[in-house]
Structure formats: structure tokens, C-alpha cells
N, C-alpha and C positions, 0 to 999 in steps of 0.2 A: 469494417477492421475485424481481423480474424482475432480470436482469443488465444492466450497462452495455454498450451497442454498441461494439464495437472501433472504430467510426467516430468515437466521441468522442475517444478518444485519439489517433486519427490527424488530428484536426481541426487547422486553422491556430491556433484560439483557444486550445485546450489546449497545444499545442507552443509558442506564444508566452508563455502564462502560466507554463508549466513553466522555460521558459528563464530569463525575467525573475526568478522567484523563485530558482532556483539562481545566478544572478550576485548577487543580493542576500544569499543564504544558502549561501555554498560550501562550509561545513562540516556535519557531521551535527549536528542539534540536539540530539538524545538523547545522543550521546557526549559533546558537550561539557558537558551537565549533570553527566556524571560526571567531568569534567576530561580527556578523550581528545579529541584532535584528529585527526578522519578526514574527509577529503573526503565530500560528499554525492553520491550518484548517483542518488538517487530522490527525486520529491516525492510525499509521502503526503497524503491527504486525511484530516484528522482525524475530521470526520464522513464516514463512507464513502459511496461513490457507490453508488448503486441504479439499477435502471431506471426508477424513480419520480422521483428528485431530480436526475439527471445534467443535465437540461435548466436547472436553476435556477443561473443564475451565481453567485448568493450562496453557493452550496455549492460548485459544481464550479470556478469560476474565481476565488474570492475567496482573496486572500493571507492573510487571517485564518484561514482553514480549512487550509492547508496546513502542512507540516512538512517540511524538508530531511533526508533521513536516508541514511546508508550501506546498502550492500546486506545487511548483517549485521542491522542494527536493522529494515530493511524487512521482511526474511524473518521476524523475531522478531515483529513486529507482526502480521504476517497469519497466523502458527502460533498465536498466541493467540487471535484472533478466530473462526478456523475450526474446526468440530469434527473431531475426529479421525475418519479414514474407515478406519484401518488398525489392527492390533494385531501385537505381534511376541511369539511365545511364548518360553518359556524355552529353546528350541532355536535361537532366531533366525528361526524361521519366520514370514513375514509372511502376514496374512489379513485379509480385509475384518471390518470391526465389525459390519456388517450383512449379511444375506443378499441378494444381487444378484439380482434378478427379471427 
């Protein structure tokens, strides 16, 4: 899977979309579902962007595909979707899960 170019996140289209969304949704939508009120700092794409779909404005710039989240919820979302690359042994030593070639 190809990654999203940084140029997308630096584009005026994304910056404007993100700013507008945060103005409409200033609180973390995930926290609010749990009765917690925290300011949103990130705008997360519910259908994740890829190098293949980021040019589709129905996915990348559509408010229906966005969610305002706090830093903690944003990090939690990404940690759940991405495979672990490291392990920690019983002595607290960190090592790669897979051999690096």
C-alpha cells in the first residue's frame, strides 16, 4: 500500500477542511461518547487515507469521513490499526518483532 504524500497534509484544501471541521467540532468526539469533554486537536479520517485514495475528495475532504479527536484518542486509533514492530521482554529490553534485513 502506497503512503499519502506529505504534500496532501500541507495543501490549502486539507488545511481549510481541517480548520472548518475543528470549528464545527471543537471537542473530541470519541471522549464525548464516554461523557468526557476534552478539546479536539486532530482531525482523523475514519476511512484511512492511502496513496491510492487520498486524491478522492469524497474520502480525503469529506466531513462525513472525518472525526475530531484529542491527542490521546488519535494515538490510540493509530496504535490499534498499525501492527506492532517491537517487543519488550521480561527485563524491559526492546527488540524488533521481525528481523531487519
